[in-house]
TIBA-744588 format. One record per residue: x, y, z of N, C-alpha, C, CB in turn. Coordinates in steps of 0.1 Angstrom, whole numbers, plus 5000, padded with zeros to 4 digits. Each point is the difference from the previous one (the first is absolute). Glycine has a CB too. Layout:
<rs>
XYZXYZXYZXYZ
...
</rs>
This chain:
<rs>
472745075011501350044995500850075011499150024976
502249945026500850065010500850114993500249795013
499750334993500750124994501450015008497850124994
503349874998501350015006500550144998500449764995
500050305016500550145000501549995002497850095009
502949964982501550015001500450105010500249934976
500550045034500450105010500950104994499949835018
499950304987500950114995501349995006498050144998
503049894994501450015005500250135007500849844982
499750165030500250135008501450015004497749995008
502950124989501550025003500250155004500749814984
500250215025500450135004501650014999497950035015
502650084979501450024999500250155003500449814984
500850235019500450145003501150044990499349975025
500450154969501050054991500950105007498449974980
502950035017500950105007499650144996501949835000
498450265009499850144997500950054989499250045024
500350024965500950054989500950115005498349934983
502950085011500950115003499950114989501549845012
498950284992500150124991501450045000497650075005
502850004984501350054998500150155002500549814984
500550235023500150155003501450044995498549985020
501950144984501450054996501149925006499050224997
502249794998501249935005499849855000500550205014
498649754977499849864999499449935013501950004983
497550085025499349955012498749944996501250185014
498549714992498749944998499349985014500849884979
497950145022499349985012498549994997501750135013
497649824996498549974998499250135003500349765006
500350345000499250125005500650134995499349875020
500050214972500550134996500450095011498649984980
500850015031500350095012501349965007497650055003
503049844993501349965004501050014989499049845017
500650124971500950004989500550144996498949794992
500250315007500350134996501050075011497850024987
501949975026501050065009501349944999498150055015
502049824982501349935000500750034987499149825015
500250164973500750014987499650114992500249765001
498850325003499550104991499049944989502150145004
497349954989499149944989500849934989498450195005
500949734988500749914990500750094989498249835003
501350284993500650084989501050105005498049964986
502450035027500850115006501350024992499149945022
501549954972501250024992499850004985501249895019
497550124977499649994986499850144994499049775004
500950244983499850134993498650065003501749924983
497350005020498750055003499850045014499249854981
501850155027499950045014499750155001501549825007
497450224999499750155001500750065012497749964989
503450105009500750075011499250115006502249944990
497050135002499150115004498749984993501950155003
497049865005498650004995499450145003499749755003
500050334987499550135002498549995001501950114988
497549965022498649995002499350134996500449855019
498450144975499150114998498749985007501050044977
498250065024498849995009498850064994501550005020
497449944981498750064996499149985012500349954976
499050165029499150005011499850145006500849765005
498550245006499850135007501350045006497649955004
502650184999501250055006500349935014499650224989
499449765019500249935013500449864998498350155010
501049774981500349864998501449994994497649954996
502850144995501449994994501050025011499150084977
500750025031501050035011500149885009499450254999
499449695005500149895009500749884993497850085011
502049904976500649894993501550025000498049974986
502550155011501450025000500649975014499850184982
499649875028500549975014500049865004499150225006
499849704990499949865004501049924992497650035004
502650004983501049934993501450025005498550014980
501850125023501350035005500349935013499850224990
499249785019500249935013500149844998498750195012
500549764979500049854998501349964994497550004998
503150084993501249964993501249995009499150114980
500849945032501049995010500049865007499950255003
499049684996499949875007498950005010502449964996
497049935006498949995010500249885009498450114983
501449915030500249895009499049894999501050165015
499449724987499149885000499749965015500849934977
498749945024499849945013500249854999498450195007
501149745002500249855000499449944988500050005025
498950064969499349934989500250084987498349925016
502450194984500250084988501550044998497650085002
503049894987501350034997500250154999500449794988
500650275018500250154998500350034985500950025024
498650104972500350044986501450065000497550044995
503349924996501450044999500350134995500549774997
498550314999500250134994500249994985500950085022
499050044972500250024985500950114998497749904995
503650085007501050104999501249964992499250085023
501650024972501149964991501049915007499750214988
500549815025501049925007499449885007501450205003
497449774995499349885006499949894990498750155014
500649744990499949884992499550034986499749875021
499350214978499450034986501050084991497750005011
503250074996501050094992499350094990501749825003
497150235001499250084992499450125008499549804985
500350315008499450125007498750044993502350075007
496749955001498750064996500150155001498749785006
501350294983500050155001498650055001502150014986
497650045026498650055002499950154998499649815016
501450254980500050154997499650034986501750035018
497749874975499750024986498750084998501149794996
498550234991498950094997498649955005501450074980
497750025021498649965004499150074991500649955024
498250004975498950064993498750005009501049934977
498750185028499050005011498650004995501650135013
497549814995498550014999499650095010499749764991
499550355005499750115009498949975009500950154983
498949935027498949995010498750024993501550085018
498450014972498850034992499649884992500650244999
500449694995499749884993499549895008501750064984
498849925028499549905010498650045004502349955008
497450174994498750055004499049974989500950185014
499549844973499149974989499749844999500950204988
500149725015499949864999499149945011502349994990
497550085021499249965011498750075002502149945011
497550134978498750075001498949905002500950184985
498149855023498949915003499249954988499850115022
499949974968499249974989500849944988498450185007
502949804995500849954989499849854998501750195004
497949764984499949864998501349945001498050034985
502149855021501349935003500749984987499149905021
500250054969500749974987500650134994498549804996
500850315005500550134995501250045008497750074992
502249925022501250045008501249914997498450085018
501349794980501149904997500750044987498749825012
500650214978500650044987500750135001498249884988
501350225020500750125002501349995008497750114999
502249805011501249975008501149954991498649965020
501149944972501049944991500550104990498949785003
500350314992500450114991501050095007497849994988
502050045025500950095007501449925002498050115012
501949774992501249925002500849994987498949875019
500450104970500749984987500650134996498449834994
501050295009500650134997501350025008497750094995
502349875018501250025008501149904996498550085019
501149804977501049904995500650054987498749825011
500550244981500550064987501050115003497849954989
502050135021501050105004501349945004498250155007
501849755001501249935004500749934989499049975023
500249974968500649934988500750094991498249835002
501350304997500650104991501350065004497650044993
502849945020501250065005501249944992499050035023
502150054977501249964993500549875006500650244995
499349745019500449885007498849955008502450085001
496749844992498849955008500549915011498650014979
500649995032500449915011499949854997499150185015
501749744991500049864998498749945005502549995002
496950075009498949945006499150115006501349795006
497450214991499150105005499149955011500050114977
500049955035499249975011498750074999502049955015
496949984986498750065000499450005014499649934976
500250195030499650015014498850095001502449985007
496449954995498750075000499449985014499749964976
499550145028499449995014499049895000500450255003
499349705009499149895001498650034995501349935020
498350194982498650044995499949984985499850175018
501249834975500049984985500149854997501050224996
500049715010500249864997498849915005502550045002
496949995009498949935005498750024991500950015023
499050114971498850034992500249944986499750215013
501549794982500249964986500849884997499850244996
500549685014500849884998499449904991500950035022
497849964979499249914991498750064997501249795009
498550234978498750064996499349914990501050235003
497749755000499249914992499150084991500049825018
499950144970499250074990499149904992501750184998
497149855000499149914992499650074987499149895021
501050034968499650064987499449894992501950165001
496849854996499249914992500149865006500450134980
499549865034500049875006501349945003497949974990
503250105005501449945002500750095011500049924976
500550015034500750075011501550014996498449915017
502250214985501450024999500550055013499850064976
501349885029500650045012501450074997498949815012
501150324991501250084998500950005012498750154983
502649835016500949995011501050114999499749755001
500550325010500850125001501549964997498450115016
502149794991501349964998500349964985500149925024
499050004970500249974986500050124991498949785005
500250314998499950124992501350085000497550015004
503050015008501350075002501149934992499250095023
500949784979501149924994499950014985500049855020
498850144974499950004986500450144994498249835002
501450285005500450134995501550035002497750085006
502849875005501550025002500849924989499650035025
499949854972500749924990500050074986499349795012
499650284985500050074987500950125001497649934997
502850125015501050105001501449945002498250155010
501949724990501349935002500650025014500450024975
498750005035500450025013499649885009499750254997
501149725013499749895009499550075013501849844990
497350105017499350075011500049915012498650134984
501249935028499849945012498950085008502449915001
496550025002498950075007500349985015498349964982
501550155026500249995014498750065007502550024998
496949905010498850055007500350095012498849794993
500350295010500250105011500349925013498550174989
500849725014500249925012501549965001497649924999
503050054989501449965000501050115003499449834984
500450295010501050115002499850075013500050034975
498949945032499750055013500449905011498250154991
502249735005500349905010501350025007498749844986
501350115027501250025008501049894997498650115018
502649934978501049904997500849965012500250104978
499649965033500749975013499249895008501050235000
497749764997499249905008498949954991500650125022
498949764981498949944993498750045007501449814992
498150315004498850055007498850014991501550135014
498549814974498950014991499549864996500850234992
498249774999499549884995500849954988497750065008
503350024988500849964988501049895004499750234991
501049724999501149915003501050065009499649894977
501250035029501150045008500950104992500049795013
500450324993500850104993501249954992499350165017
501449744989501149944993499649934988501249985021
497749954979499449934989499650094989499349815015
500050304989499650114990501350054993498050075015
503049964992501250054994500749904990500350155020
499849724985500549904992499349994986500749875021
498050124980499149984988500250124991498449865013
501550264992500150124992501350014993498350115015
502849884992501350034995500549884991500550145019
499049744983500349904990499450034987500149835019
498650224981499450044988500750124993497849915010
502650184999500750124994501349964993499150145019
501649764987501349964993499749934987501049975022
497949954977499749944987499550104990499449795013
499750304992499550104990501150104996497849995011
503350024996501150074996500949934990500050115022
499749764976500749934989500849885005500250214988
499949775025500849895005499249875003501550175010
499249724993499449875004500349985015500249904976
498850115033500349975014500649865003498250165005
501349744988500549875001499749924987499850005026
500749884973499749924989499749855005501550154985
497749785007499849865004501249914998497650034994
502549875015501049904999499549874996501350125018
499249814972499649874996499149984988500349965024
499350154970499249994988500949974988498250165010
501649744983500949964989500150114990499449775003
501850254991500350104991499149984987502450035008
497150084987499250004988498549975003501949924988
497750095025498649985004499350135001500749795013
498150214982499150125000498749955006501150114980
498549955032498749975006499050124996501149875019
497750094977499150114997498649965006501250054979
498250065027498749995006498950064990501050005023
498149924974498950044990498850035008501049864981
498450265017498750035006499250074990501150035022
497650004982499150064990499450135007499549774990
500150325002499250125005499050044989502050075015
497050004990499050054991500150154997498449825008
501750224980500250144998498850085005501349954980
498950175024498950085006498850014991501750145012
497149834994498850024993499649884991500450235000
500449665000499849894992499349885008502050064985
497249875008499349885007500749874996497850135000
502549854987500549874996501450014995497749944994
502850185002501450014995501049985011499250154981
501849785017501049985010501450034994498649825012
502450204996501450014996500849905009499750244992
501449725003501049935008501150105004499549784989
501050205023501250075004501049915007498750215002
502649804994501049935007500450095012500849874979
498750105032500250095012501550005003497749955009
503049944990501449995003500649904990499750075025
501449974969500849904993501450015006498650014978
501949885028501250015008501149914993498650045021
502550034976501249924996500649955012500450154980
500649765018500649935011500850095010500149804985
500350325010500750095009499150105007501949984984
496850005014499050095007499550124991501249945021
499450084967499550104991498649984997502350024990
496950085011498549994999499550094989499849935024
499250034969499350094990498649964999502150034988
497150075007498549984998499750024986499650095023
499449834973499450004986498550015001502049874991
497550194999498550014998499649924988499950235011
499249674992499549924989499050074991500549805014
499050124977498950064991498649985005501649954981
497550125014498649995004499449884993499850255002
499449685006499349884994498649995006502249884996
496950064997498649985005500049875009499050124980
500249895031499949885009498650005006502550015004
497049874997498849975007500249885009498650104981
500849895031500149895009500550055013500449854981
499850055028500450035014501550035001498149855008
502750074986501450015001500750054987500049825018
500650304982500650054988501249924996499250235005
501049744983501149934995500450054986499449805014
501850174981500550064988499649914988501950105013
497849974976499949924987501449954997498150144992
502049765000501349944997501050094993498849794998
500750304993500950094993500550115009498749954979
500450095031500550105009501049945010497850124998
502049765007501049935008501450004993498149865012
501850104975501349994993500650134998499149804988
500150305009500650144998500650055013498250044982
501249935029500550055013501449945002497750025009
502549854988501349935002501050074991498949785006
500750254982501050064990500450145005498949884981
500250205025500350135005500949995012497850094992
502049815017500849995011501449954996498049945014
502249974977501349964995500750114994499149774996
500250324996500750114994500550105011498549974980
500750055030500350105011501249945008497650095001
502349785002501149945008501350014992498449845011
501650134976501250004992500650144999499149814987
500050295012500450144999500750045013498250054983
501249915028500550045013501349925004497650055007
502449824991501149925005501149984989498449885015
501350164973501049994989500249864995501150205008
498049714995500049864996498649945002502449975006
497249944986498649945001499949915013499850014975
499049975030499849925011500249854996498550175011
501849754999500149854998498749945005502550005002
496950055009498949945006499050115004501449815009
497350164989498950105005499149935009500250134978
499449945032499049955010498850095001501949895013
497050074984498750085000499249975012500050004975
499850115033499249995012498650074997502150005015
496849924989498750064999499349965013499949984975
499050105028499249965012498849924997500850215010
499049764977498949914996500549894991498450195001
500949704998500449894992500250044985498949855016
501950074977500250024986499049934992502550035004
496750044988499049944991500749944988498250175008
501149744986500649924989500650084989498449825005
500850284990500550094989501250085005497650014990
502250055022501150085006501349925001498350145012
501649744994501149915002500749974986498949905021
500350074969500549974987500850114994498149854997
501450285005500750114995501350035006497850104996
502349885018501250015007501049894995498850105020
500749784980500949894996500650014986498749865016
500550194975500550014986501150114999497749934992
502150185016501050115000501249965008498150164998
501849755011501149965008500849874996498750115019
501049854969500549874996501550004999497949964987
502850155011501450014999500750035014499750074976
499549935034500650035014499649895010499850254994
500949745016499549935012498950095006502349885005
496750065000498950095005499249925011499950124978
499449975030499149955010498850095001501949905013
496950044986498750085002499549975013499550004975
500450095034499749985014498850095004502449945005
496649995001498950085006500150005015498549934980
501550195025500150025015498750065005502550034998
496949915012498850055006500150015015498749914980
501150215026499950005015498949915005500850245000
499549675008499149905005499450045014501349824988
497450185012499350045012499349895007499650224990
500449665004499249895005500949895007498350054983
503049975016500949895005500950065010500049884978
500150055034500950055010500849875006498550205006
502749824998500749905006500250045015501249934978
498549985031500150035014501349945005497550005003
503150085006501349955005500050005016501250104979
499449805027500149995014500950115005499549755000
500250325010500950105006499450144999501949864994
498950245009499550145001499950074986501150015022
499749954969500050074987499349934989502250105007
497449984982499449934988501149934992498250185000
501449764989501049934992501150094995498249854992
502950105006501150094996499950044986501549895016
499050234981500150044986500949904992499750255007
499949724981500749904993499549865001501950145003
497149845006499349865001499249984987499950025026
500349864969499349964988499249875003501850114985
496949905012499149895004499549944986499450115023
500849764975499449944988498949915005502250014988
496650015005498849915002499649954987499350135020
501149744977499849954987500950084990497649935006
501850124983500850084991499950155002499649814984
499850225027499950155004501150035009497550004997
503150135001501150045008499750145006501649874987
498750155026499750125007501350055006497649935005
502750194993501350065005499750115010501249944978
499450055034499850115009501150104998499149855017
500550274977501050114997500050095012499649984976
499450015033500150075013499949905011499050214990
501449835022500049905011501150035009498949834986
501350085023501150025010501449994993498649895018
502250214985501450014993501049965011499250184984
501449705015500949955010501250095002499449774994
501150294995501250095001499750135008500849914978
497950135022499650125007499649965014499350114979
500349765023499549965013498650055003502349995007
497050044983498650065002499249994988500950155017
497849884984499150014989499750144997498949785006
501750284983499950154998498850054993502449994999
496549945002498850044993498850015010500849904978
498250185019498950025009498749934996501050215005
499249684987498849924996500349865000499250194986
499849725014500249865000500549964986498149965017
503049984982500649974987499249904992502250065009
497749964978499449904991500949984989497650065007
502449824987501049974990499650054986500649805013
500350204978499850024986499949874993501250225000
497749764992499849874993500550004986498049965015
502849944981500449984986498949924994502550005005
496650074987498849944995500249954986498750155013
502549884980500249964987501550014997497750084992
502949825001501450004996500249924988500750045024
499850024966500449934988501450054997497649974991
503449935007501350054997501149915003499150225003
502149844998501349925000500750005014500250064977
499350015033500650015013499349925010500950224994
499949725016499449925010499250095009501849844999
497250105008499150085009500850075011498149844995
502950095011500850055011500750124995500249775010
500550234978500750114995499150124998501649854989
497250125005499050114998499650075013499249884979
500550045031499650055013501150085006498549815003
502850154996501150085005500150134993501249795005
498550224982500150124993498850095004501149894981
497850065021498850085005500450065014498449854988
502250075021500450055013501050114998499649775010
501350224981501050104998499450134995501749834995
497350164995499450114994499150085010500149884978
499550065033499350075010500950105008498449805003
502950194994501050095007500450114991500849815014
498650204974500650094989499150134999501049804988
498450245022499250135000501050115004497849895005
502750194985500950115003499350125005501549914983
497250095019499350115005499849985016498850044978
502049865027499849975014501349925004497450004999
503050015014501049925005499549895009501650194998
497149785001499549895007500749874997497750115001
502249805009500749874998499549934988500449985025
498350024973499449934989498550044999501649815002
497850184986498650024998499349864999500450224988
498249795011499349874999500149944986498550095018
501449994972500149954986501250054993497549994999
503049954991501250044993499850134993500649774997
500550315001499950134995499450004985501950075015
498249824978499549994987498550025000501749844994
497650135016498550035001499750095011499549784991
501550265017499750095012499350134996502049895012
498550174978499550144996499150004988502150095009
497349794988499249994988498950115000500549755000
498850265011498950105000500450144999498849845014
502350194993500550144999500550044986500649985025
500249934969500550024987498850024990502249875005
496850044996498950004991499250135001499949765001
500050295012499350135002500750124993499249915022
502150084979500850114993499949994985501650015020
498649874975499949984985498650044995501649825002
497450165006498650034996499850154999499249805011
501650284997499950145000500850074989499649995024
501249944969500950054989499250014987502049915011
498350204981499350014987500449884991500050255002
499149714989500349884992501250024991497549965000
502750174996501150034990501450025007498350094984
501749905030501250025007500749865003499050225011
502349774986500749885003500550005014500749984976
498849935032500350005015501549985002497849915005
502750155006501449985004500249855003500250245009
500949704987500349865003500549995014500449954976
500450155029500749995012499050005012502050114990
498149805019499049985011500150125010500249754997
500950325003500150115010498950114998502449965000
497050054987499050094998498649965006501250074979
498749805024498749955005500049995015499749884979
501550135028500049985014499650125008501949844996
</rs>
């Protein structure tokens, strides 16, 4: 018998770099160009933060260093051939906003630091005590007649290195406690937004790149872009997403101390203007390698997202796009489809691909936006050589994102273009783009914070509390 093998169809195409919208109706592909030219997107809108008041929690020395570093960085930071200069964060500059660093502080004393670093102190006990101290100081700031818009947490390296991640075993179950998640969850319960600054950052030289950290201009860009968003503004908005579209990224996390119980969390739900919100799904039992939703939970999640979108945008969505990093199981798919029957929809599974590479003749790797089709499989390079920059701005060998599953109404090319655009929607950074879309970019971090919240506490929907 002769076995006939059908040859695979192989094709390569390149997607144009998506644009972003800034103030004064300026559009550009790069935030570090668009903001200096047009200002942030919401500069002329009612949610523009003309002033962001800062509060501080930390040791006296760390707080003083933080105030000084922020004051200096807000004046602007020089760049070089490979790094755009930071334009500053001042009322008469492109951001048209001021960070007030003369706000209140709540100090952690030298005696408290000494207690936290005692040789015989168990790490889990020290971790819990540290969070109790921080929560107490956050409570003080929250109780003021005019609480700060943003609280900077500045702790010495001896504390952050010791307590950044603490492992605990109980009856054969491992629990990993994360300092950042613990702080964020406690601040959220105080209705405060926070920004953690490491000692290495506040001691870094803004005049020269003399440390292992990012370039000083990049540090300032990333930090102040996040400050503007946490203050209530939109640094930029996506261009080209159809009106009425809501993208949501679905992920899973395991509650502390549980073996089989899981929860769903929508790490990001994005309206077409960039408005983002977070939801926490219900607890469900799960066994097997890949977690997936029961049909009723998938349907309930869609209902909750539609309700939140309608409340935020003052109109219901027309189209919903669900992003997951694992394939859709039959029951899960059925639940989503039943709930989405009155909408246009797309169910899309995105998986970072480690086994596929495309080689290119010449000095540089494949360009960002290259889409490779092998049979019915599609691979999208979200990182790679960027022609508009004339360089490859990443320090690793690029690998594509694979579209492993798609059911829905939109063409593959349109979906890939949207994925490429959503890699540019990280408002906690002014980087040109990330490897994965923002819908799934912060899945782990959001899940870690939700896991730390009490069951009877309703999580904040606004994403600024999770950044």
